[in-house]
C-alpha positions in Angstrom: 71.7 33.9 302.3 75.5 34.2 302.3 77.2 34.7 299.0 78.9 31.7 297.3 82.5 31.8 296.2 84.1 29.4 293.8 87.6 28.3 294.5 89.8 28.0 291.5 89.9 24.2 291.9 86.2 24.1 291.7 86.1 26.2 288.6 88.7 24.1 286.9 87.0 20.8 287.8 83.6 22.1 286.9 84.8 22.9 283.5 86.5 19.5 282.9 84.1 17.2 284.8 80.7 18.9 284.3 80.8 21.7 281.8 80.8 19.6 278.7 77.7 17.6 279.8 74.5 19.7 279.3 72.5 17.3 281.5 74.9 17.6 284.4 75.1 21.4 284.0 71.3 21.6 284.2 71.2 19.3 287.3 73.9 21.4 289.0 71.9 24.6 288.3 68.8 23.1 289.8 70.6 21.9 292.9 72.4 25.2 293.2 69.0 27.0 293.3 67.9 24.7 296.1 71.2 25.3 298.0 70.7 29.1 297.7 67.1 28.8 298.9 68.4 27.1 302.1 67.4 23.4 301.3 69.8 21.1 302.9 68.0 17.8 303.2 66.5 15.8 300.3 67.5 15.9 297.4 70.7 17.6 298.3 71.6 15.3 301.3 74.0 17.9 302.7 76.3 16.4 305.2 79.4 17.3 307.2 82.6 15.4 306.3 84.9 13.5 308.6 88.5 12.4 308.7 91.0 14.3 306.7 88.1 16.5 305.4 86.8 17.4 308.8 85.0 20.8 309.0 83.9 20.7 305.3 80.4 19.8 303.9 79.3 18.1 300.8 76.0 17.9 298.9 74.7 15.7 296.0 74.0 17.1 292.6 73.1 13.7 291.0 73.7 10.0 291.6 77.5 10.2 291.9 78.2 13.9 291.5 79.1 15.9 294.6 80.0 19.4 295.6 82.5 19.9 298.5 82.4 23.2 300.2 83.2 25.1 303.4 81.1 27.5 305.3 82.5 30.7 306.9 80.7 33.4 308.8 80.7 35.5 305.6 80.3 33.1 302.7 80.1 29.6 301.3 83.1 28.5 299.3 82.6 25.7 296.7 86.0 23.8 296.8 85.5 20.9 294.4 83.0 19.1 292.3 83.1 15.5 290.9 82.3 11.9 291.5 82.6 10.4 295.0 86.0 9.0 294.1 87.3 12.2 292.6 86.4 14.5 295.6 87.0 12.3 298.6 
């Protein structure tokens, strides 16, 4: 498994959008565990983005909470987290 890096935008948005909601924090930790273990299908629904975000990926944390990330040869970089409207 490649290491995961967190972009400063991700860190900032995690604190403001997720960090103050214990239920979402717990859900993120569960989904992060799945991601680390290589799960990409249900329930993460990992997918490649198109348009202006071409080359990036996203996965679902909960109903409307998404993580946008990019993959390099060396690592995964989490770029943003938030609702569909916030990250796209």
